[in-house]
Every structure is written in structure tokens, then in C-alpha cells.
N, C-alpha and C positions, 0 to 999 in steps of 0.2 A: 483445564488446559485445552480440552477438545472444543469448548465453547469459544475460547480466545482464538484458537487457530481457525475455527469456522468463521468467526467474525472478520478476521484478517483476510481470509480467502474471499469472503463476500465483498469486502472493501476493494480488493484487487479486481473483482469482477465489475464493480461499479466504475473503477477507473478505466477499465477496458471499454466500457460502453459510454462513458462520459462524453467523448467527442460528438456522438450523434444525439445523445439525450440533451446536451446543453448547447448544441449547434455551434461547435467550433471545428467542425470537420474540414473546413476550408484552410485551416492552418496546418500544413503538412507535418512540420516538425513537432507540433503539439500532439497530433494524432499518433505519430510513430512513438513518441516518448510515453504517452499515456498507455498505448497498447502494450508496448514492450515491458514497462515497469509494472503495469497491472497484471500482465501474464506471469511475470517473475514472482510477484507477490502472491497471486492466487495459487500457483503451483507449489511454491516453497512453503506456503502456509499449510497446504494439504500434506506435503511431505514431512512437516514438522510435528504432526499429530503424535503425541506420545513421547516426544523428545524434549528434554530440558537441559539446562547447563550451558555454560559459555562456549562449549565446543560443538554445539548443535548448529551446523552450517545452514540448514534450512531457515532457522530462526534469524540468523545473521543476514541471509539474503532478503528475507521479508522486512527486517528492520532497515536495511539499506534502501529498499524500495520505498519505505515510508519516509526516509530522509529525502529521497529524490522528490517525492510528492510535496514535501515542505518547500523545497527549492523551486519546484515547477512553476508556480504562479509568478515568480520573479523573472523567469526566463521567457515567458510568453505573456502577451497582453490579452488577458481573458476576461477582464472586468472584475469588479470588487466582490460580487456575490460568489462567483466561481472561484476566485482566489481564496476567499474565506473557507469555502467548502474543501478545496484542496489542502489548505493549511490544517484545518480541523481533522480531516480524515488521515492526513499524513502523521499528525501528532498522535492520534489514536492508534495507528498502526505501530508506530515506534514504541508507545507505551505497552501495547498488548504483547509485542515480541520481547521487550525488555523484561516484562513480568514473567513471560514463559522461560526466558533464559535464567532467571533467578531460581528456578527449580521449585517454585511453589506448587503444591498439590491441591487440586480442587477439593 
């Protein structure tokens, strides 16, 4: 569980830095969306360490951030490679947090 939450937090950090790493910082809406949802994902993943079950709100927040990142490339024109990256990491985020909410123990 700690590893899954750590990976989810790192993915959130990646999303926060993505506008500058992948040079789309000129698209204001994309920057704000990526920063905000990345921050929510990183912080909620850290708060979710040690918490399992469907009533764990930090896992829900992180899962919802993952859903946002799945939708994100369709809201902004970022190019194919970047869209695939956002889709892949969004899906990974959703799966990591879904697995955490199922109460599986490492």
C-alpha cells in the first residue's frame, strides 16, 4: 500500500511539472488544470498512506484526479505523445487507488 501511494504521489508530481517539462506552459488552462489536479493527487496520495476501504476519502480524491487526467488530453490540444502519456498515467492512478480502496494488504 505504501508503494502504491508513493507511486501515485510521484505521478501527481509529474503532472505538476509536466507543463514545463513538455513545453505547453503557454496554454494557461492546461497549466492550471495540471497543477491543481497534480497537487490534489500528490497530497491526497500522501494522506492516504495506511488507509484502505471505500470510505477512505484521500484515495477517492486521488482516484478522481486520475479520472481528470484521463479526460485532460481531450480538453486541451497537446499532441499525440503527450495525450498518450496523460491517458496512461491517469489510468495507472485510477488503478493504483482502486486497488488501495479494495483493502489489499502488501
